[in-house]
C-alpha positions in Angstrom: 112.1 94.9 131.0 112.0 93.6 127.4 108.4 92.3 128.0 107.4 95.8 129.1 108.9 97.3 126.0 107.2 94.8 123.7 103.9 95.5 125.5 104.3 99.3 125.1 105.2 98.8 121.4 102.0 96.7 120.9 99.9 99.2 122.8 101.3 102.1 120.8 100.5 100.3 117.5 96.9 99.7 118.6 96.6 103.4 119.6 97.8 104.4 116.2 95.2 102.1 114.6 92.6 103.8 116.7 94.0 107.2 115.6 94.9 108.1 119.2 98.2 109.5 118.2 98.9 111.6 121.3 98.5 108.6 123.5 100.7 106.6 121.2 103.4 109.2 121.4 103.3 108.9 125.2 103.9 105.1 124.8 106.9 105.8 122.6 108.2 108.4 125.0 108.0 105.8 127.8 109.9 103.2 125.7 112.5 105.8 124.8 112.9 106.8 128.4 114.2 103.2 129.1 115.8 102.6 125.6 116.6 105.9 124.0 118.1 104.1 121.0 115.2 101.8 120.3 115.0 102.0 116.5 111.4 100.9 116.1 110.1 103.3 118.7 112.1 106.2 117.3 110.9 105.6 113.7 107.3 105.0 114.8 107.4 108.2 116.9 108.9 110.0 113.9 106.1 108.8 111.6 103.4 110.0 114.1 105.1 113.4 114.4 105.3 113.6 110.6 101.6 112.7 110.2 100.7 115.3 112.8 102.7 117.9 110.8 105.7 118.2 113.1 108.1 117.6 110.1 111.3 119.1 111.5 111.0 117.1 114.7 110.3 113.9 112.7 113.4 114.6 110.6 115.5 115.1 113.7 114.4 111.6 114.9 115.1 110.0 111.6 118.6 111.6 111.6 119.2 110.2 115.1 118.3 106.7 113.8 120.6 107.2 110.8 123.5 108.0 113.0 123.4 104.5 114.5 122.0 102.8 111.4 123.0 104.7 108.3 121.3 102.2 106.0 118.0 102.0 107.8 115.5 102.0 104.9 112.5 103.0 106.9 114.3 106.1 108.4 115.6 107.0 104.9 112.2 106.7 103.2 110.4 108.6 106.0 113.0 111.3 106.1 112.7 111.7 102.3 109.0 111.9 102.6 109.2 114.6 105.3 111.7 116.6 103.3 109.5 116.3 100.2 106.6 117.7 102.2 108.8 120.6 103.2 109.5 121.1 99.4 113.1 120.1 99.9 113.0 117.9 96.9 116.8 117.6 96.2 117.3 116.5 99.8 114.4 114.0 99.6 115.9 112.6 96.4 119.2 112.2 98.2 117.5 109.9 100.7 115.7 107.9 98.0 119.0 107.5 96.1 120.6 105.9 99.2 117.8 103.4 99.4 118.0 102.7 95.7 121.8 102.1 95.9 121.0 99.4 98.4 117.9 98.0 96.6 117.4 99.3 93.1 113.9 97.6 93.0 112.5 99.4 96.1 109.1 100.3 94.8 108.4 103.0 97.4 111.7 104.7 96.9 111.2 104.7 93.1 107.7 106.2 93.4 108.7 108.8 96.0 111.7 109.8 93.9 109.3 110.2 91.0 107.1 112.5 93.0 110.1 114.7 94.0 111.4 114.7 90.5 108.0 115.7 89.2 107.7 118.5 91.7 111.0 119.8 90.4 109.4 120.0 86.9 110.8 116.9 85.2 107.5 115.1 84.5 109.1 112.9 81.8 111.6 111.5 84.3 108.9 111.2 87.0 107.0 109.0 84.6 110.0 106.7 84.2 110.3 106.3 88.0 106.6 105.6 88.4 106.9 102.9 85.6 109.9 101.4 87.3 108.0 101.3 90.6 105.1 99.5 88.9 107.5 97.1 87.2 108.5 96.0 90.8 105.0 96.1 92.2 102.2 96.3 89.6 99.6 96.9 92.4 101.3 99.9 94.0 98.5 102.5 94.0 100.6 105.5 94.6 102.7 104.8 91.6 99.6 104.0 89.4 97.8 107.2 90.4 101.0 109.3 90.1 101.7 107.8 86.7 98.2 108.6 85.4 98.4 112.2 86.8 101.8 112.8 85.3 100.7 111.4 81.9 97.6 113.7 82.0 99.9 116.7 82.7 102.2 115.9 79.8 99.1 115.4 77.6 97.9 119.0 78.3 101.2 120.6 77.5 
């Protein structure tokens, strides 16, 4: 059975690379039929749903993962991202703060928190988070682009 699960996970990943998301979802559903608590399959399914715009369904999946693994960084980051997209910035920041309590140098959590803080109107604080993210990973494109955008916004004020 484990070989079949591994094969389905690999197949789903290949389908995602080929942008065949509906077929990949079917693979994840097959996996979850046998192993409903498979963390990887649940998170990957959530990411696909999120990318397809089914944000609330993705959040439900991340919440399910967090019940069994409250400190799962991938579930927390992805849930924060989905909440951010729904303009629930305070809730998104809550997710990023949990990640940052476990790893204060988590570049993605820092940058994403900066995005949410910026959307809430605190551009100065957002810049600080983008700089922190870049101090951890100087090649992190999202943080670079966001920092430059935030600086240009403050420059026009």
